[in-house]
N, C-alpha and C positions, 0 to 999 in steps of 0.2 A: 414530530420532535422526537428526539431519543430520550429515553428516561435514564435517569441516574443508575449506573450498574449497582446491584446490590452483592457484588461479591466481596469477600473478606478484604481483598485489596484496596477497597475504597475508590474505586476509579469514579470519575465522575462523566458527566455527559458532554457531547460535542458543544453543547450553547456555552458551558461555563468557560470553555478554553484552555481546557488543562489535559487530561486524558481521555482515550476512548479503548475500550476493552473489547476483546474478541466479539462479544456480544453485540456492541455497538457497532463496530466495524461490519458485522452482517447484515445492520439496518440501513447502512448507508451504501454499501458495496454489492451489486447484483453477484459478485464471484463465490464460488463455493469448491470445497476439496475436490480435486487436487489444485485448483487454480487460486485460491485466496492465498495470498503471498505476503501477507502482513498479519503478526500475531497481535502487536498492541501498537497504539500510538500513544507517545509518552510526552508530547508536546503539541498542542494544536491552538493556533491564530488563525482563525477563518478566514481565508482570503490574504494569507500572508506568510504563514511559515507553518512546517510539520516536522516532529521527527517519529520514527518509529522503528520496530525491528521485526526480523523473521529469525526464528531459531531453525537452524538447520540439521537434522538428523539422518543418520544413514538410511533411515525407513523412507525418506523421500523418493517418489518412483523415478524422478531424472537421474538420481546418483545409481540405480541400477543398471543403467545402459550409456552413461556419461562419465566415467568411462569405466567398463568392467576392472577392478583392480586398483584403479586410480580413479576414484570418483572426485568429481569438478563439477561444480554448480555451472551450468550453461551461462553465458553472458545474457543471451534473451531472457532469464529469468529475473537476471539482475535488473534489468530495464523495466521489465512486467512488474516488479515489486515496488520500484521507485514510482513508476507510471500509477499504481493503485493508490500509494500515499498521496501523489500528486492530484489523484481523481478526488480523493475526499477533501483535498484543498480549494479546489476551484467550485466546489458545489457548496450553495446556501443550504441550511438545513432543512428549510421549509421545501427544497426541490428534490430531496433524497429518493421519494418514491415516485416523482414525475419524470425526471431526468437524469441520464445517464452520460459520464464524460467517456468518449473514445478516444483513445491515440490515434492520433492522425500524423504526428512527425517526431521524427528525433534527428536531433542535430550534436555534432561534435561529441558523439559517444566514445568515451575511452576506458578501458579494463588495463588495470594496472597491477592484479594480482589474483592468484587462485583462491577460489572459496570452496572449502571443504567440509565434509560432516562434521558436527561440532562447532563449527564457528557461529557466531550470531551476526547477522546482516543488519547494522545498525544504518539507518537512512534517514536522509532530511531532505526537502523540498522546500523551496522559496519562490513565492509568485513574482513573476516578471512581469507579466502584464495581462489584463483582462479585456477583451474587446468583444462586446454583444455575446457570442454564442462561442467564443475561442477563448483558449487561455494557455498561457506559456508559464512553465515552471524550470526552475534548475533543480537539479538534482543530484546527490552525491550519495555512495555508500560505503561503509566502512567496517573493517573487522580488526578489532583491537586497537582503535584509533587511527589505524593504517587506511588511506584511501585505496578502494578496490574497484570503485566505477564512477563515472560522471558523465552527465548527459544533460542537454536540454530537450524538455517534451513539450510539445504540442498536442490541445485537446480540442475537439468539438464538442460540445454539450448538445447532446439530441434528445428528443422524446424517448423516455422508457419504452421498450418492447413488451413488457410484462410487468406484473406487480411483483417487486422484491421484497415485500414484506413477508418472506417465507419464514416459517419457524427453522432456527437454526437447529436441525435434527442431532447434528454430530457433538452438540454442546448442552447436554441436559443439565438442569440446575437440579 
């Protein structure tokens, strides 16, 4: 189980159903830099609904080559960020270190606007259905309240291939 965050922001654990800080995310998800694409979960209701965001800076590696002189967030990264948020939603807290949600399907993906450095990608996912070790969520991403991406994402929940209880070395307290 995730312990309450001791940061000054006063985040609480996933078990309370409210917020999850970057420290908590690193306990739930196996992703690490540069592929951890969520900075914070601002609202979390297990197996129902979650909201979170990713702050995008010019220093992100993908902006250097996509495209030089006109940096744009690749659509696949928007989908991956929503998938990571959805992955936290389809997991039960006691399963974080035993199971891993793998993205297995993307339906009806739509990209409506460009996302550029300096934007904050606000995301939300809603559980559509869960069956055995399969889950479906509806995801949407926004910048300044405007829809930039939406998709229905499917997950297969598999046995974890390793211990993800790694020390978040990039975030020393």
